[in-house]
VOGU-3710 file (C-alpha; in Angstrom, 3 decimals, decimal comma):
1> mrvlsgiqps> 0,000/0,000/0,000  1,288/3,441/-0,922  0,534/6,232/1,564  1,025/9,913/0,754  0,977/12,992/2,999  1,973/16,605/2,532  2,479/19,538/4,854  2,607/23,219/4,007  5,546/25,292/5,252  3,246/27,837/6,873
11> gkahlgnyfa> 5,228/28,767/9,987  6,845/27,296/13,063  5,550/23,832/13,946  3,786/23,604/17,300  2,853/20,735/19,596  -0,539/20,369/17,909  1,174/19,780/14,553  3,527/17,275/16,145  0,973/15,092/17,912  -1,701/15,305/15,198
21> mmrpavesqa> 0,434/14,771/12,109  4,190/14,542/12,603  4,429/11,821/15,240  1,813/9,585/13,545  3,667/9,951/10,233  6,952/8,913/11,842  5,366/6,010/13,732  3,654/4,606/10,639  6,478/5,010/8,129  7,427/1,328/8,301
31> ngetflfiad> 3,843/0,186/7,585  3,898/0,513/3,828  5,386/2,624/1,063  5,295/6,161/2,414  5,668/9,431/0,502  5,867/12,702/2,446  6,361/16,069/0,779  6,852/19,666/1,858  4,141/21,514/-0,072  6,035/24,670/-0,983
41> lhaltvtpsp> 4,045/25,079/-4,223  0,814/25,169/-2,224  2,335/27,787/0,078  2,562/30,206/-2,871  -1,206/30,771/-2,668  -0,542/33,247/0,161  2,456/34,825/-1,643  5,082/34,710/1,118  8,392/36,452/0,507  11,058/34,235/-1,105
51> eilrertmdv> 13,210/34,413/2,020  10,360/33,377/4,303  9,329/30,500/2,016  12,875/29,135/1,856  13,284/29,440/5,629  9,970/27,767/6,397  10,638/24,948/3,941  13,968/24,213/5,606  12,297/24,406/9,034  9,805/21,699/8,053
61> aldflacgld> 12,604/19,475/6,781  14,615/19,960/9,973  11,588/19,352/12,178  10,582/16,071/10,529  14,112/14,698/10,417  14,683/15,693/14,046  11,440/13,962/15,062  12,602/10,645/13,638  11,623/10,575/9,986  13,895/8,095/8,230
71> peqtvffrhs> 14,632/9,006/4,582  15,485/5,357/3,964  11,917/4,360/4,882  10,026/7,444/3,691  10,332/9,179/0,322  10,792/12,688/1,725  10,954/15,538/-0,761  10,230/19,138/-1,607  7,110/19,579/-3,739  8,699/21,981/-6,215
81> dvtevvelsw> 11,495/19,513/-7,014  8,963/17,215/-8,721  7,886/19,372/-11,648  5,662/16,646/-13,112  3,033/17,635/-10,558  2,487/20,954/-12,335  2,082/19,256/-15,717  -0,460/16,806/-14,315  -2,288/19,627/-12,542  -2,818/21,401/-15,878
91> ilgcltpmgl> -4,101/18,252/-17,570  -6,484/17,536/-14,684  -7,587/21,163/-14,610  -8,763/20,832/-18,201  -11,161/18,103/-17,032  -12,336/19,749/-13,802  -15,723/21,526/-13,892  -15,869/25,017/-12,396  -18,870/23,951/-10,341  -16,830/21,286/-8,577
101> lerchsykdk> -14,259/23,862/-7,450  -16,944/26,388/-6,512  -18,379/23,865/-4,063  -15,071/23,373/-2,237  -15,302/24,830/1,253  -11,540/25,454/1,630  -11,519/28,371/-0,834  -14,584/29,968/0,742  -13,190/29,566/4,258  -9,827/31,092/3,387
111> vtnglkpnhg> -11,318/34,086/1,601  -13,747/34,616/4,479  -10,775/34,598/6,849  -9,049/37,389/4,955  -6,920/35,762/2,252  -7,016/37,585/-1,079  -8,736/35,470/-3,739  -6,478/34,304/-6,558  -6,481/31,547/-9,155  -4,013/29,435/-7,198
121> lfsypvlmaa> -6,209/29,524/-4,124  -9,293/28,659/-6,184  -7,632/25,786/-8,071  -5,833/24,464/-4,995  -7,915/21,218/-5,035  -6,684/20,420/-8,559  -3,041/20,712/-7,537  -3,811/18,599/-4,483  -5,430/16,006/-6,745  -2,300/16,009/-8,889
131> dillfkadsi> -0,168/15,463/-5,774  -2,120/12,330/-4,942  -2,759/10,913/-8,406  0,789/11,447/-9,655  2,070/8,883/-7,158  -0,909/6,527/-7,469  -1,381/6,671/-3,717  -3,833/4,174/-2,246  -4,321/5,796/1,150  -4,386/9,463/2,181
141> pvgkdqkqhv> -4,302/10,138/5,944  -6,443/13,223/6,576  -8,476/14,872/9,281  -12,239/15,122/8,873  -11,906/18,707/7,630  -9,749/17,523/4,699  -11,967/14,672/3,569  -13,546/16,778/0,819  -10,177/17,171/-0,925  -9,856/13,405/-1,292
151> evtrdiaqrf> -13,433/13,197/-2,554  -12,645/15,869/-5,160  -9,512/13,946/-6,133  -11,557/10,784/-6,668  -14,072/12,735/-8,769  -11,324/14,199/-10,972  -9,593/10,827/-11,341  -12,861/9,175/-12,343  -13,478/11,857/-14,979  -9,995/11,263/-16,385
161> nnaygevlvl> -10,422/7,489/-16,433  -13,840/7,767/-18,049  -12,364/9,924/-20,796  -9,034/8,197/-21,376  -9,059/4,746/-19,783  -8,125/3,302/-16,420  -4,846/5,118/-15,839  -5,242/6,800/-12,455  -5,744/5,119/-9,065  -8,725/6,302/-7,038
171> peariredva> -7,400/6,946/-3,516  -9,142/6,225/-0,236  -9,261/8,779/2,566  -7,959/7,378/5,849  -9,684/9,488/8,461  -7,519/9,775/11,548  -10,162/9,183/14,234  -7,552/8,763/16,960  -5,773/12,070/16,351  -4,950/13,729/19,637
181> vvpgtdgrkm> -6,667/17,059/20,285  -3,842/19,087/21,765  -4,983/21,896/24,050  -3,451/25,323/23,675  -2,462/27,657/26,469  -6,031/29,009/26,638  -7,665/25,555/26,797  -8,946/25,616/23,226  -7,491/23,424/20,481  -3,915/24,504/19,827
191> sksygntiel> -3,899/26,601/16,661  -1,876/29,441/15,179  -5,137/31,247/14,453  -5,924/31,339/18,195  -2,453/32,514/19,181  -2,312/29,796/21,857  0,525/27,619/20,598  3,666/26,191/22,141  6,203/25,842/19,352  7,841/22,470/18,975
201> fespksmekk> 11,371/23,777/19,205  11,141/27,083/21,023  13,489/27,520/23,971  12,813/25,517/27,152  12,550/28,764/29,110  9,889/30,114/26,752  7,991/26,816/26,898  7,989/26,885/30,678  6,668/30,445/30,761  3,803/29,569/28,433
211> imrmvtdska> 2,912/26,456/30,416  2,845/28,380/33,695  0,327/30,766/32,110  -2,013/28,000/30,901  -5,652/28,624/31,735  -7,238/26,376/34,388  -10,237/26,666/36,679  -10,025/28,453/40,034  -10,073/25,483/42,429  -7,875/25,965/45,479
221> leepkdpetc> -4,801/23,870/46,277  -6,558/21,635/48,791  -9,621/20,903/46,614  -9,931/17,694/44,557  -9,785/18,330/40,822  -10,983/16,534/37,710  -7,984/15,659/35,526  -10,176/14,924/32,506  -11,286/18,555/32,228  -7,844/20,093/32,712
231> pvfalykllv> -5,788/21,124/29,633  -2,558/20,783/31,631  -3,295/17,119/32,324  -4,442/16,547/28,708  -1,072/17,708/27,420  0,877/15,866/30,125  -0,609/12,474/29,275  0,560/12,799/25,670  4,149/12,858/26,914  4,426/10,245/29,640
241> sqedtavmad> 3,690/6,587/30,338  0,297/5,272/31,461  1,759/4,740/34,925  2,880/8,361/35,239  -0,463/9,506/33,866  -2,291/7,489/36,534  -0,083/8,915/39,294  -0,884/12,504/38,317  -4,591/11,693/37,946  -4,631/10,346/41,516
251> kyrsggygyg> -2,967/13,526/42,778  -5,631/15,628/41,076  -8,471/13,649/42,619  -6,949/13,450/46,115  -6,598/17,188/46,669  -3,569/18,991/48,052  -2,125/19,173/44,550  -2,292/22,534/42,819  -2,299/23,468/39,180  1,085/25,071/39,709
261> hakkalaqal> 2,484/21,661/40,641  0,933/20,102/37,549  2,278/22,828/35,303  5,820/22,373/36,633  5,546/18,619/36,067  4,284/19,239/32,519  7,112/21,655/31,736  9,712/19,176/32,972  8,158/16,287/31,041  7,903/18,315/27,829
271> ieylepmrkr> 11,464/19,587/27,960  12,810/16,082/28,650  10,653/14,561/25,899  11,899/17,018/23,287  15,553/17,160/24,329  16,825/14,356/22,011  14,913/15,875/19,085  16,219/19,341/19,897  19,788/18,040/19,915  19,262/16,244/16,609
281> rdelaansde> 17,725/19,350/15,043  20,677/21,496/16,086  23,044/18,987/14,490  21,052/18,993/11,261  20,789/22,795/11,186  24,575/22,987/11,362  24,781/20,749/8,287  22,210/22,172/5,883  24,000/20,592/2,916  23,082/17,157/4,273
291> verilragag> 19,442/18,183/4,631  19,472/19,438/1,055  21,012/16,133/-0,073  18,236/14,195/1,687  15,514/16,283/0,017  17,074/15,959/-3,426  17,559/12,210/-2,999  13,901/11,922/-2,000  12,887/14,004/-5,005  14,875/11,662/-7,244
301> karevaeatm> 12,921/8,672/-5,952  9,645/10,567/-6,233  10,365/11,638/-9,811  10,929/8,050/-10,897  7,350/7,259/-9,866  6,029/10,580/-11,175  7,612/10,202/-14,601  6,249/6,681/-14,969  2,744/7,982/-14,262  3,177/10,900/-16,641
311> revraavglq> 4,257/8,646/-19,484  0,917/6,852/-19,118  -1,006/10,113/-18,803  0,676/11,790/-21,790  0,046/8,761/-23,956  -3,554/8,540/-22,818  -4,364/12,180/-23,656  -2,366/12,196/-26,924  0,670/14,225/-25,918  3,026/11,383/-26,866
321> kks> 2,891/8,036/-28,581  1,735/4,990/-26,713  4,590/2,645/-25,904
//
């Protein structure tokens, strides 16, 4: 089974990104043929400066490699290094009805939230379809809010196959039902849009300050507390063993254990959990040539698959002779 995922270089990764997407991707990379790309072409829809785009792309590469991604197990590459995706996007776009794109909620949501409308933003689902179909991916891990993109991809692929023959693989969405909801410093879901994030690799001192400011209820030190309603506990249990989780839960319920104690325990656990990754990231950042080599090697592997698909597609639509 071939699994494909992509992530936009849209800013500093935070703990929500790590637990919801990055850690699951690393943990599952041995369970099939995995492709993971940094979607720098998609990031152009918001027209970042060239310097910011390059910096953010390198940050994503450093973050994933530091978190345990193995380029020998995962085909890890930069989107823009596989130019076949743009060619396929154009061919698919010529088959995609305007009405299908007009029904996509992502464009409407982004414009409503202040992004300037442009063609790239509107046709984003076609490029995403090309990402998936180019590599003939069987399974696409997505959250519920991204399910529509896979449905659109299937629709576009079916239109192509109906017109030109069974060339493209119709992918299946793999909805991640068990994705951890990571609380932010204000108790809501951690999100850049809420301004409540703890960055994955910000300094330990900064992390500790943010954790000590996390919002909790006003129960006094001596009062029993419910761990299941506390964002501090919710974040803590993502980091430690079941035994340590049970110990803290008992302290909450017994009373005499304040939120300040829990926050200090969380800060210590988080800093210790991330320390090996932080060290690895620093080593990689000092050797950017090696990171670039990894991305280019991954792109080479990806292009072998992409070019094979495009030979079939070009022949099917009449852009080259059938072999």
